[in-house]
C-alpha positions as CSV (number, residue, x, y, z in Angstrom):
1,M,78.0,39.6,52.8
2,I,74.5,40.5,51.4
3,V,72.5,37.3,50.9
4,D,69.0,37.1,49.4
5,V,67.1,33.9,50.3
6,H,64.2,34.0,47.8
7,N,64.9,33.8,44.0
8,H,63.4,31.8,41.2
9,I,65.4,30.9,38.1
10,W,64.3,29.0,35.0
11,S,64.7,28.9,31.3
12,G,62.1,28.2,28.7
13,K,58.5,29.4,28.5
14,R,57.0,32.5,30.0
15,F,55.1,32.4,33.3
16,H,52.3,34.9,34.3
17,H,53.5,37.3,31.6
18,T,57.0,37.1,33.0
19,D,60.0,36.2,30.8
20,P,62.2,33.4,32.1
21,Q,64.8,34.5,34.6
22,T,68.0,32.5,33.7
23,V,70.9,32.4,36.1
24,E,72.8,34.7,33.8
25,M,70.0,37.3,34.1
26,L,69.9,36.9,37.9
27,I,73.7,37.4,38.2
28,E,73.4,40.6,36.1
29,R,70.7,41.9,38.4
30,M,72.7,40.9,41.5
31,D,75.8,42.7,40.2
32,K,73.7,45.8,39.4
33,S,72.3,45.9,43.0
34,G,75.2,44.7,45.0
35,I,73.7,41.4,46.0
36,E,76.6,39.1,46.7
37,H,74.8,35.7,47.1
38,A,71.4,34.3,46.3
39,V,69.4,31.3,47.3
40,C,67.7,30.0,44.2
41,F,65.1,27.4,43.2
42,S,62.8,26.7,40.3
43,R,59.2,27.5,40.1
44,P,57.0,25.0,42.0
45,N,54.8,24.5,38.9
46,Q,57.7,24.0,36.5
47,I,60.1,22.1,38.7
48,D,63.7,21.8,37.2
49,N,66.1,21.0,40.0
50,D,68.8,20.0,37.5
51,Y,68.8,23.5,36.0
52,V,69.2,25.0,39.5
53,A,72.0,22.6,40.3
54,R,73.8,23.5,37.0
55,A,73.4,27.2,38.0
56,A,74.9,26.7,41.4
57,K,77.8,24.7,40.0
58,A,78.5,27.4,37.4
59,Y,78.4,30.2,40.0
60,P,79.4,28.5,43.3
61,D,80.4,31.8,44.9
62,R,77.1,33.5,44.0
63,I,74.3,30.9,44.0
64,T,73.1,28.3,46.6
65,G,70.4,26.0,45.1
66,F,67.4,24.5,46.9
67,V,65.4,21.5,45.8
68,V,61.7,22.2,44.9
69,I,59.5,19.2,45.7
70,N,55.8,18.5,45.2
71,P,55.2,16.1,48.1
72,W,52.4,14.4,46.2
73,A,54.8,13.2,43.5
74,P,55.4,9.5,43.7
75,D,59.2,10.1,43.6
76,A,59.2,13.0,46.0
77,V,61.5,11.4,48.6
78,Q,63.8,10.0,46.0
79,E,64.0,13.4,44.2
80,L,64.9,15.2,47.5
81,E,67.6,12.6,48.2
82,R,68.9,13.0,44.7
83,G,68.9,16.8,45.1
84,F,70.9,16.7,48.2
85,A,73.2,13.8,47.6
86,D,73.8,14.0,43.8
87,L,73.0,17.6,42.8
88,D,74.6,19.2,45.9
89,L,71.5,21.4,46.6
90,R,71.4,22.7,50.1
91,G,67.7,23.1,51.2
92,L,64.1,22.4,50.4
93,K,61.5,24.8,48.9
94,L,57.8,24.0,49.3
95,H,54.7,25.8,47.9
96,P,51.7,24.3,49.6
97,T,49.0,26.3,47.8
98,L,50.3,25.7,44.3
99,N,51.0,22.0,44.9
100,G,47.8,21.5,47.0
101,F,48.7,20.4,50.5
102,P,48.6,21.8,54.1
103,V,52.1,22.6,55.2
104,D,51.6,20.2,58.2
105,A,50.3,17.3,56.1
106,H,52.4,14.8,58.0
107,Q,51.8,11.8,55.9
108,I,53.5,13.4,52.8
109,V,55.6,16.2,54.3
110,D,57.3,14.4,57.2
111,P,59.5,12.1,55.0
112,L,60.9,15.3,53.4
113,F,61.5,16.9,56.8
114,D,63.2,13.7,57.9
115,I,65.7,14.1,55.1
116,C,66.3,17.8,55.8
117,D,66.9,16.9,59.4
118,A,69.4,14.2,58.5
119,Y,71.3,16.6,56.2
120,D,70.9,19.6,58.6
121,Y,69.4,21.6,55.7
122,P,66.7,24.3,56.0
123,V,63.2,24.4,54.6
124,L,61.8,27.5,52.9
125,S,58.0,27.5,52.4
126,H,55.5,29.9,50.8
127,A,53.7,31.4,53.8
128,M,51.3,34.0,52.7
129,G,48.4,34.8,55.0
130,D,45.7,34.1,52.5
131,H,45.0,30.4,52.9
132,A,44.1,28.0,55.8
133,W,46.8,25.6,54.6
134,L,49.4,28.2,55.5
135,A,48.0,29.1,59.0
136,P,50.8,30.0,61.5
137,S,49.6,27.2,63.7
138,R,50.5,24.7,61.0
139,F,54.1,26.1,60.7
140,E,54.3,25.9,64.5
141,E,53.2,22.3,64.3
142,M,56.0,21.5,61.9
143,A,58.6,23.5,63.9
144,Q,57.7,21.5,67.1
145,A,57.6,18.2,65.3
146,F,61.0,18.8,63.8
147,P,62.9,21.1,66.3
148,D,66.2,20.6,64.5
149,V,64.9,21.7,61.1
150,D,65.1,25.5,60.4
151,I,62.0,26.7,58.6
152,I,61.9,30.0,56.8
153,M,58.3,31.3,56.3
154,A,58.5,33.3,53.0
155,H,56.3,36.4,53.0
156,S,55.8,36.2,56.8
157,G,52.1,35.7,56.6
158,F,51.4,38.9,54.6
159,L,48.8,40.3,54.7
160,L,46.3,38.7,57.1
161,A,48.5,36.6,59.3
162,H,51.7,38.6,59.7
163,D,51.2,39.5,63.4
164,I,50.5,35.8,64.3
165,M,53.4,34.5,62.3
166,V,55.7,36.9,64.0
167,R,54.6,35.6,67.4
168,A,54.9,32.0,66.2
169,A,58.5,32.7,65.1
170,G,59.2,34.3,68.5
171,R,58.0,31.2,70.3
172,N,60.0,28.7,68.2
173,D,63.8,28.8,67.8
174,N,63.6,27.2,64.4
175,L,61.0,29.4,62.8
176,Y,62.2,32.4,60.7
177,L,60.5,35.1,58.7
178,G,61.3,36.0,55.0
179,T,60.8,39.6,54.0
180,S,59.5,39.3,50.4
181,V,56.2,41.1,49.9
182,S,56.1,42.2,53.5
183,S,55.9,46.0,54.0
184,A,58.7,48.0,55.6
185,F,56.4,48.5,58.6
186,D,55.9,44.7,59.0
187,V,59.6,44.1,58.9
188,K,60.3,46.9,61.4
189,M,57.7,45.4,63.7
190,A,59.1,41.9,63.5
191,V,62.7,43.0,64.2
192,E,61.5,45.1,67.2
193,E,59.2,42.4,68.6
194,I,61.3,39.2,68.2
195,G,64.8,40.5,67.2
196,P,66.8,40.8,64.0
197,E,68.1,37.2,64.3
198,K,64.7,35.8,63.2
199,V,64.3,37.8,59.9
200,L,65.9,37.1,56.5
201,M,65.9,39.3,53.4
202,G,64.2,37.7,50.5
203,T,63.1,39.5,47.3
204,D,61.2,36.8,45.3
205,T,62.9,37.7,42.0
206,P,62.0,38.0,39.2
207,W,58.7,39.4,40.6
208,G,60.4,41.4,43.3
209,Y,63.2,44.0,42.8
210,Y,66.4,44.1,44.7
211,E,66.5,47.9,44.6
212,M,63.1,48.0,46.5
213,E,64.0,45.3,48.9
214,L,67.3,47.0,49.8
215,L,65.6,50.3,50.4
216,K,63.0,48.5,52.5
217,M,65.8,47.0,54.7
218,E,67.4,50.5,55.1
219,L,64.1,52.0,56.2
220,A,62.8,49.1,58.3
221,V,66.1,48.2,60.1
222,P,68.0,51.4,60.8
223,D,70.6,49.8,63.1
224,P,73.5,48.7,61.0
225,R,74.3,45.7,63.1
226,D,70.7,44.5,63.0
227,R,70.6,45.1,59.3
228,E,73.7,43.1,58.7
229,L,72.0,40.1,60.3
230,V,68.8,40.5,58.3
231,M,70.6,41.0,55.0
232,G,73.0,38.1,55.3
233,G,74.2,37.1,58.7
234,N,71.2,35.0,59.5
235,A,71.2,33.3,56.1
236,L,74.9,32.4,56.5
237,R,74.2,30.9,59.8
238,L,71.3,28.8,58.5
239,L,73.3,27.7,55.5
240,G,76.2,26.5,57.6
241,G,78.3,29.6,57.3
242,E,80.1,28.5,54.1
243,L,78.9,30.0,50.7
């Protein structure tokens, strides 16, 4: 099964000159490209967990929803609990730079990780290499503080911190790399250095294109067995094996 772990869906107003990507639009793009399942969440600066939950309920075989949380929000803990317990969403999405916090801001982030730990659900966080709040050492700090919580580092530190994030993922069993934005060379290096089990395909739609991500996987991971892990097997394992 081909599983893409990084997709945004929303309805309503445009964002950065991008039309809304409704779940129906995403399903059409998935069908066109052969993507069988997608992990989806709302935009971190227009949070709508209820829309994502409705999308996952409407397309249970195609969509797994994650809760987007701004840890500064007064109801952050309650909203994450509601997302897991009432909305049946299966993971947490964080965006430290847009919401203004270091990823290892323990006072506001730890309560969220505690809940993910209790539910055995993963965390996917924006992890570009362009901000001190997203330093690989900060992700390593969270991985070691919560060894039973799987953390997917979206974008894998591209551009400036990729090598360091690869090494951090190699040192910590619960740190993983997402491929969106990363170059084919970076993905190839990561797979060769720390193994295909630590890399997950993510396209970051609607800004990324499945066709390009699939070609990148073909070029970067030539071994079919390794590519099967990167393009779905690892995601299935982290999501509990049932989609």
